[in-house]
C-alpha positions as CSV (number, residue, x, y, z in Angstrom):
1,M,99.3,106.6,127.9
2,L,100.3,108.9,124.4
3,Q,99.2,112.2,124.7
4,R,96.9,114.1,123.0
5,P,99.3,116.8,120.8
6,T,98.6,120.6,121.5
7,K,96.7,122.2,118.7
8,N,100.7,124.4,118.8
9,E,102.6,121.1,117.8
10,Y,101.0,120.8,114.2
11,P,99.3,123.2,111.0
12,V,95.8,124.3,111.9
13,Y,94.7,122.7,108.7
14,Y,94.7,119.3,110.5
15,V,92.3,120.4,113.7
16,P,89.1,118.2,111.9
17,Y,91.7,114.5,111.9
18,V,93.0,115.5,115.6
19,D,89.4,116.2,116.8
20,L,88.0,113.1,115.5
21,V,90.6,111.2,117.8
22,P,89.4,110.5,121.0
23,E,90.5,110.4,124.7
24,A,91.9,106.6,124.1
25,D,95.0,104.6,124.3
26,L,96.2,105.2,120.7
27,V,97.7,102.2,119.8
28,Q,94.5,100.0,121.3
29,L,92.5,103.5,119.2
30,L,94.6,102.0,115.8
31,Q,94.0,98.2,116.1
32,E,90.4,98.4,116.8
33,N,90.0,101.0,113.3
34,L,92.2,98.9,111.0
35,Q,89.4,95.9,112.2
36,K,86.5,98.8,111.8
37,T,88.4,99.3,108.0
38,I,89.1,95.7,107.6
39,T,85.0,95.0,108.7
40,L,84.0,98.3,106.5
41,F,85.6,97.8,102.7
42,E,85.6,93.6,102.7
43,G,81.6,94.7,102.4
44,I,82.3,96.2,99.5
45,S,81.6,94.9,96.4
46,E,84.3,95.1,93.1
47,E,80.9,96.7,91.1
48,V,80.4,99.2,93.9
49,S,84.3,99.9,94.8
50,L,84.0,101.9,91.9
51,H,81.3,104.5,92.9
52,R,81.8,107.9,92.8
53,Y,79.5,109.6,94.8
54,A,79.8,112.9,92.8
55,P,81.5,113.1,88.8
56,G,85.3,114.4,90.1
57,K,85.8,112.6,93.3
58,W,87.3,109.6,93.6
59,S,86.4,106.1,93.7
60,I,86.0,103.9,96.9
61,K,89.1,102.0,95.9
62,E,90.6,105.5,95.0
63,V,89.9,106.9,98.6
64,L,91.6,103.3,100.3
65,G,94.5,103.6,97.9
66,H,94.8,107.5,99.6
67,I,94.6,106.2,102.9
68,S,96.9,103.9,102.7
69,D,99.7,106.2,100.9
70,T,99.1,108.7,103.0
71,E,99.5,107.3,106.8
72,R,102.8,105.9,104.7
73,I,103.8,109.2,104.4
74,M,102.6,110.5,107.9
75,S,104.4,107.0,109.0
76,Y,107.8,108.2,107.4
77,R,107.5,111.6,109.2
78,L,106.7,109.9,112.1
79,L,110.3,107.9,111.7
80,R,112.4,110.8,111.1
81,V,110.8,113.3,113.4
82,G,110.8,110.9,116.2
83,R,114.3,110.0,115.6
84,G,115.3,113.8,115.9
85,D,116.1,114.2,112.5
86,Q,115.8,118.0,111.6
87,T,116.0,117.8,107.6
88,P,113.4,119.8,106.4
89,L,110.3,117.0,105.1
90,A,108.2,118.1,101.4
91,G,104.7,117.5,101.2
92,F,103.2,116.2,99.2
93,N,100.1,116.1,96.3
94,E,97.3,113.8,97.3
95,S,95.4,114.5,94.0
96,D,98.5,113.2,92.0
97,Y,99.3,110.3,93.8
98,V,95.8,109.6,93.7
99,Q,95.8,109.0,89.8
100,A,99.4,107.5,89.6
101,A,98.4,105.0,91.9
102,Q,95.9,103.9,89.4
103,T,94.0,101.7,92.2
104,N,91.1,101.5,89.8
105,N,93.5,98.6,87.9
106,L,93.9,96.5,91.1
107,P,91.3,94.4,92.8
108,L,90.5,96.1,96.6
109,K,91.1,93.1,98.4
110,T,94.5,93.8,97.4
111,I,94.4,97.4,98.4
112,L,93.0,96.2,101.6
113,E,95.6,93.8,101.9
114,D,98.0,96.5,101.5
115,F,95.9,98.8,104.3
116,K,96.6,96.4,106.6
117,A,100.7,95.9,106.5
118,V,100.3,99.5,106.6
119,R,98.8,100.1,109.7
120,N,100.7,97.2,111.3
121,A,103.7,98.7,110.0
122,T,103.0,102.0,111.8
123,I,101.0,100.4,115.2
124,T,104.5,98.5,115.1
125,L,106.3,101.9,114.5
126,I,104.4,104.0,117.7
127,Q,104.1,100.7,119.8
128,N,108.0,101.3,120.0
129,L,109.4,104.8,119.7
130,P,110.0,105.5,122.8
131,D,108.7,108.2,125.8
132,E,111.3,110.7,125.0
133,A,110.9,111.0,121.1
134,W,107.9,112.0,121.9
135,E,107.6,115.8,122.1
136,N,110.0,115.3,119.1
137,K,109.4,119.1,116.5
138,G,110.7,118.0,113.1
139,N,109.7,120.2,109.5
140,A,107.2,118.7,107.2
141,N,105.3,121.0,105.1
142,E,107.0,123.8,105.7
143,T,105.2,123.7,109.0
144,E,106.7,122.5,112.4
145,I,104.9,119.1,114.5
146,T,105.3,117.1,116.8
147,T,105.9,113.3,116.7
148,R,102.8,113.1,118.9
149,A,100.7,114.9,116.9
150,I,101.5,112.9,113.7
151,A,100.4,109.3,115.2
152,Y,97.7,112.2,116.1
153,I,97.0,112.9,112.7
154,L,97.9,109.5,110.9
155,A,94.9,108.4,113.4
156,G,92.6,111.1,112.3
157,H,92.8,111.1,108.2
158,Q,91.8,107.2,107.8
159,M,88.8,107.5,110.0
160,H,88.0,110.8,108.1
161,H,87.9,108.9,105.5
162,C,86.2,106.3,106.2
163,K,83.0,108.0,107.6
164,I,82.9,109.8,104.3
165,V,83.0,105.6,102.1
166,E,80.3,105.3,105.3
167,D,78.6,107.9,104.7
168,R,78.5,109.0,100.8
169,Y,79.5,106.6,99.5
170,L,77.6,103.4,101.1
């Protein structure tokens, strides 16, 4: 079982995401959360998927698209750091990505299919990393981070946003 990262393995702004991840087998948790996410979003109509809980907030479609985009980026970071690549990795502006994605123009089913593909790719990446790769250190967004921390961050990020959808949108 993959050990939980210590707080010195990632920037402080990721603490809320890592803290959401329970002590469990991470791959099993990612698989279970994939199914929970599918159930959550399959229960939302196209009309409701455009809902914003407040002015200036993302729609439900945009939240799901953001989850996928962020998981793609974090999985790429996980791959690079896990392979020992020391090249500094750039940050990204999540709001710019949401705007550029134009997910409100896509059917919710299509956005959900995209998330499934991204999550399944993340799971196989994590399953196939060698044990020694988990403690590798890299640099992302001008901060040091470990492979293990990235895996926990992406798990917690998805959990965080699904909870927001449940609590504020539905």
